[in-house]
C-alpha positions in Angstrom: -44.5 20.7 2.0 -43.0 23.6 0.1 -44.9 26.2 -1.6 -44.1 24.4 -4.9 -46.1 21.7 -5.8 -44.1 18.2 -6.1 -44.6 17.7 -9.6 -42.6 20.9 -10.5 -39.4 19.7 -8.6 -36.7 18.1 -10.9 -36.8 14.3 -10.4 -33.8 14.0 -8.1 -35.7 16.9 -5.8 -38.8 15.2 -6.3 -37.2 11.8 -4.8 -35.6 13.6 -1.9 -39.4 14.8 -0.9 -40.8 11.4 -1.4 -38.2 9.8 0.9 -38.9 12.6 3.4 -42.3 12.0 3.4 -42.2 8.1 3.4 -44.0 7.9 0.1 -41.0 6.2 -1.5 -37.9 4.4 -0.1 -35.0 5.1 -2.5 -33.1 2.6 -4.4 -29.2 2.8 -4.2 -29.4 4.0 -7.9 -32.0 6.8 -6.9 -30.2 7.6 -4.0 -27.0 8.1 -6.0 -28.5 10.1 -8.6 -30.1 12.5 -6.1 -26.8 13.2 -4.1 -24.9 13.8 -7.4 -27.5 16.5 -8.0 -27.1 17.8 -4.8 -23.2 17.8 -4.8 -23.6 19.9 -8.0 -26.1 22.3 -6.9 -23.7 24.4 -5.0 -24.6 27.6 -3.1 -27.2 30.3 -5.0 -24.7 31.6 -7.7 -25.8 35.3 -7.6 -24.0 38.0 -6.1 -26.7 39.2 -3.5 -26.1 38.2 0.0 -24.8 40.9 2.4 -21.7 40.1 4.2 -23.2 41.2 7.5 -21.7 42.6 10.5 -19.5 39.4 11.2 -17.6 39.9 8.1 -16.8 43.7 8.2 -13.3 44.3 8.4 -12.2 40.9 7.0 -9.9 41.7 3.9 -11.1 39.7 0.8 -10.0 40.2 -2.8 -7.6 42.8 -1.8 -10.3 44.9 0.1 -11.8 45.4 3.5 -15.4 44.4 3.5 -18.0 46.1 4.9 -21.5 44.7 6.4 -23.2 46.1 3.1 -21.0 44.5 0.5 -22.7 42.1 -1.7 -20.9 38.6 -2.0 -22.1 35.5 -3.4 -23.6 32.8 -0.8 -20.7 30.6 -1.4 -18.2 33.5 -0.3 -20.4 34.5 2.6 -20.4 30.8 3.9 -16.6 30.4 3.2 -15.6 33.8 5.1 -17.7 33.0 8.0 -16.9 29.4 8.7 -13.5 29.3 7.3 -11.8 32.5 8.0 -13.5 33.8 10.8 -14.6 31.1 12.8 -11.7 28.6 11.7 -14.0 25.4 11.6 -11.9 24.4 8.6 -7.9 24.5 8.7 -6.1 27.4 8.1 -5.0 27.8 4.7 -8.1 26.1 3.2 -9.3 28.0 -0.1 -12.5 28.8 -1.5 -12.5 25.9 -3.8 -11.4 23.6 -1.1 -14.3 24.5 1.1 -16.5 24.0 -1.6 -14.7 20.6 -2.8 -15.1 19.4 1.1 -18.7 19.9 0.9 -19.0 18.0 -2.4 -16.9 15.2 -0.7 -19.3 14.9 2.3 -22.5 15.0 0.2 -21.0 11.9 -1.8 -19.2 10.0 0.8 -21.5 6.7 1.6 -20.5 6.9 5.0 -22.1 10.1 5.5 -25.6 10.2 7.2 -28.6 11.7 5.4 -31.7 13.6 7.3 -34.5 14.9 5.9 -37.0 17.7 7.9 -39.2 20.4 7.3 -37.3 23.7 8.7 -39.8 26.6 9.0 -42.0 24.7 6.3 -39.3 24.0 3.6 -38.0 20.4 2.9 -34.1 20.2 3.4 -31.9 17.5 3.1 -28.7 17.5 5.6 -25.8 15.8 5.1 -23.7 15.0 7.9 -20.2 13.3 8.5 -17.4 13.6 11.1 -15.5 16.6 10.0 -11.9 14.5 10.1 -9.5 16.0 8.0 -11.8 19.1 7.7 -11.6 20.1 11.2 -10.0 23.2 11.8 -8.4 24.8 15.1 -12.0 26.0 16.0 -13.8 23.2 14.4 -16.2 20.7 16.0 -16.6 16.9 15.3 -19.7 17.2 12.8 -19.6 18.6 9.2 -23.4 19.5 8.2 -24.3 20.7 4.7 -27.8 21.6 4.3 -29.7 21.4 0.9 -33.2 23.1 0.4 -35.2 21.6 -2.2 -37.6 24.6 -2.9 -34.4 26.4 -4.2 -32.1 23.7 -5.5 -29.2 24.8 -3.8 -27.1 24.3 -0.6 -28.0 26.7 2.5 -25.2 26.2 4.6 -22.1 24.0 5.3 -20.7 24.2 8.7 -19.7 22.2 11.5 -22.0 22.7 14.3 -21.1 23.5 18.3 -23.7 21.5 19.5 -24.1 17.9 19.8 -25.6 16.2 16.6 -28.8 15.0 18.2 -29.5 18.7 19.3 -28.9 20.0 15.8 -31.1 17.2 14.3 -33.7 17.6 17.0 -34.2 21.4 16.9 -37.3 22.8 17.7 -37.6 24.6 14.5 -37.6 21.2 12.2 -40.4 19.2 11.8 -41.2 15.7 10.4 -37.6 14.5 10.6 -36.5 11.2 9.1 -32.8 9.7 9.0 -32.7 8.3 5.4 -29.2 6.8 6.6 -27.4 7.3 9.8 -23.7 8.0 9.7 -21.1 5.6 9.9 
C-alpha cells in the first residue's frame, strides 16, 4: 500500500485502490467517476522536471533546450514521446497529445490494469494506438496514473509486447479491471 492511508485518498482514488486490492468491485458508475477523475488529473503541473540529456538541443518555444532546463512534466513527456521518439504522428501538438491521453482514459474499449510499481498503486489504461500511432510508434498506447500523487506519470507507446509490460518484475499485485477490446 502507498505511504498515504487509504482514507486520505479522494473518493475516486480510494475506489481505484479498493478495486486494485480486490476489496471492492466497482459499479459502472463508480468506474466512470474514477476514470473521469483520472482523465482530468493530467501530469504534475509544476515546472520542476529536468529536460534531461535526451531533450538537449531540441528547440522548444523558440530556444534550444539544455539538459538542465526545467519544464512541466507534460512538456517533457510530449517532447520525449511525440517529438523525439515520434510515437505520435508528426505535427501532433501538446494539446493534441494531452487530448489523446484523455481520449484513451475515457474510451470504454480501453483496458484497465492496476498494480503496485515500486510500492505505489498505479492504474494503467491501455488501448490500441490506432490513429495516434506515429511513424516510429507501436501498437499499444499506455497511460499510467499514480494514486499517491493524483497525476499521470507517463503516456507512451511501449516497444515491448503488452504482456511483457504488464508482467514487469517491478510490478506487484497486478490485476486487470477490464481487458482491452
